[in-house]
N, C-alpha and C positions, 0 to 999 in steps of 0.2 A: 313745748320743747322738752326732749328727754335729756336728763341732766347727767349722763354718764356716756362714755364712748362706746361705740358699737360699730360692726361691720355690716354695710349694706349690700345686698345682691338683688339684681333685676334680672333673672333668668329669662330666656326666651322659649324655653321647651321644659317639659316635664322632667326629662332626664337631667337638665342643667339644675333645675330646683332641687331635685333629689341629691345631686352631687354637691351643691352648695350646702345643704343641710348636714351632709355627712362630713364634708370638710371642716365645717365650723365645730362640729362635735369632736373631730380629731384634734383640733386645735385647743380644746378646752373651753370653747365658748358655749354659751346657751342659746341655741338657735330657736327662732320663732318664725312660722310662716306668717306672712302679712298679707292681708286682703284690703280692706278699707283702712284699717289701721287705727280706728277711733278708739277701740278698747285697749289696745296695746299701749297707746300713747297715753290714755287716762290712768291705767294701772301702773305704767312706768313713773309717771309723775308723782303718783302716791306712794311710790316705793314698795308697791305690792309685787311686782315682778322686776327682774333686772335682766332683759335679754342681752346677750352679747353679740348676737347676729340676727338680722332680719332678712328673710327670703321673701321678696315681693312676687306675688303670683299673678298680678293684674295683666301682665303682657303675655301670658301664656295662652295661646289661641284655644285650646280645649277648654279653659276655664271661663271663655268668653261666648261660648256657643249659645245661641237662642234659636231653636228650630223644632220643626215637627219632623219625625223620621220614624217610619214603619209602625204607625199606629201609636206613637208616644211623643209626648212634649218633653223637650230636653232643655234643661236650664244649667248654665254654667255657673259654678260656684263663684266666679269673679264678677258676675253681673251685679250692677249697682241696683239698689232698691227701686230707683226711678225707672230703670230699664224693665225691671220685673213688673212694676206696677202699670206700666203702658202696654204690657204684652197681653193679647186676647186669649192666649192658650189655655190658661187656668183662671178663670175669673176670681175664685175664692183666694188664690194666692196673690193676685193683683190687689185684691181689697186688703189682704193681711199685710202686704208690703207698704201700705199707706201710714207708716209710723213716722214721728218726728217730722221736721219741715222739708221742703222740697231741696233746699241746699244741702242739708245734711244727708239726705237720701241720695245725693249725687256721690257721696263718699262711702256710705254704708254698702257693703256687699251681701249677697245672699248667703255665701259660705261663711263670711265672718260672723253674720246674725246667728246662724245655726250652731256654729262651732264656738261661739263666744262664751264668756264667763258670767255674764249676767244672768239672773235666774229666769228672764222673760222669754227671749228668743221666739218671738211671735211667728216669724216666718216658716218655722218648722211645722207648725200645726197643721196646715193644709197637706203637707207631705206625709204626716202621721196618719192621715185618714184614707190614704190611697196605697196602692201597692208600688210604692216608689222604690226604685232601685238606685242606689248610690254607687258611683264610680270613684274609686279611690286609687291614689298612687302612693307608693311607699318603697322602702328598700328591696322588699321581696318582689316588686313589680306592680302591675296594675291589676285591679280586681273589681268585680261588680257584685254587690251584695243587696239584699232587701234592707232598706233603711231601717226597718223594724228590728232588725238582728243587731243593729250597732247604735241604736239610740235608746237609752234607758235613763232618764233624767238628764243625760248630756250625750254628746257624740263621742262614743267610745272607739277612738282609733288606735292602731298600733303605733309604736314609737316611730316618729319619722315620716308618718302618713299624713296625707291632706286629701281633703274633698275636691274632686275635680268636677263632677256633674251630678245632676240628679235627673232621673227619667221617671215620668209619670204616664200611665196608660190614658190615652185621649179619652176613652169611654168614661173614665172616672173623673177626669178633669172637667168634664162637662156636666156633671151631675148637678142638680138643684142644691143650693148651699145657703147658708145663713152664718152671719158673724155678728157678734155683739161685743163692743169694747166699752169698758168703764174706767174712767180716771177720776183722780181727785179734783183736778182743776182744769188746765188746758188739755185740749184733746191730744196735744203732743207729749203729754206727761207719761211716765212709765205706768202700765195698766194695774189697776186693782183686779180687773177681770177682762180676759179675752177669751171669747168661745168661738170656735170655728166648728162647723157641723156640715155635713153632707147627707142626703137623702138617697140611699143606695137601695138596691133590690133586697139586701139583707136587713134594711131598717136604717135608723138614724145612727151615723157614726160622729162621734164628738171628741174634740180635743180641746184643752184649754190651758191658759198660762195667766200668771198673776196672782192667783189665789194661793198656790203652794210654792214651794221653793224651786220648782223646776216644771217645764211643760209635761202634761200627762194625757195620755189616752188609756182608758180603762175598759176591758171587755165586760167586767162585772157591772159598770155604770151603763154601759150600752144595753146590756141584757135587761136592766130595769127600765130604762128609757123606752124600750120596744115592747114592753109588757102591756098590752093593751087591756089585760084584765084589770088593771089598776086605773083609777080616775087620773086624769092628767096632773092635778095638784099632788096627790099621793105619790104618783110616779116620780115627779120632780124632787120631792122631800126624800123619798127612798134612795133615788140616784145620788143626790147629794152626799148622803151618808155612806153611800157604797165606795166613795173614793177611798175612805179610811186613812186620810192623811190630814195633818194639822195645818190649818190656814196660817198664812203669814200674818205677823202682827208688827207693824212698824209705824213710822211717822206719817205715812201716806193713808193708813187705814188700819183699823183693828181687825183682829181675827173675826169677831162677831159681824162686823160690817162686810167683810169679805164674803162670809158665809151667807149672809143675806143676799148680796149681789149674785152669788152662785145659784141660789135657789130661784131667784127671779129670772135669771138668765136661762136656767134649765126649763122653767115654765114657758118662756119665749121660744125657746128652740123646739118644744113639742108642738106648740101652737103654729109656728111658721112653717115647719117642715111636715105638717100633716099627720102628727102623731097622736091626734086627739080621739080618733075613732075607736 
């Protein structure tokens, strides 16, 4: 339970959501868009955020879309992770959505996980590997932009904007894939390492979470992964160094342990996606 008063809005349309956000700001309240609500509730209880208004996006039809359209798979940001996990359109994404237990996945949403404040945000990884377009709504209207243009360590939205949908080319959604997730104890724990990778015509594409302070995809790392002049073990070692980032060091695992998991994960990726030749 959130221990302070706030205003709750449940808009039925994108326009109503934007209007509620603008109205809350005009009243001096601090509005937040609400999807599953798990992070907002947790951070509010800890006193890390103090929302004055919540705008619930779950009943907006555009945020609930799950379809194939004109050669693309379209995922509404308000879909639960269970709904995403049961969808056959993008197998790697379905696998990546299998975090936490089934009951919690009925509350967690795709958009909430991607736009969240925690450093893991595992469901964004498959989208970072494809030419995903993000549909956004904000005070200036709606726009569609490449996800790669607005995601760098986190989802970078304009003030008052929210994520409506993600659109993935079906040809890329069906590529051969690999995922490896390592945790400290339970499989439902936060990851020490999550690797998602696709085997595309241009070679292995790879994104990961858990090792560093945010999800990351690196062209420099992929260039090394696809350099067949190097032996696979050397390639993995060089690729790990190419991230150029400091590994997380916390109660779940030391930086040294995460770096070891990363090296092993890169070796597995090369082996599984046929990069050994």
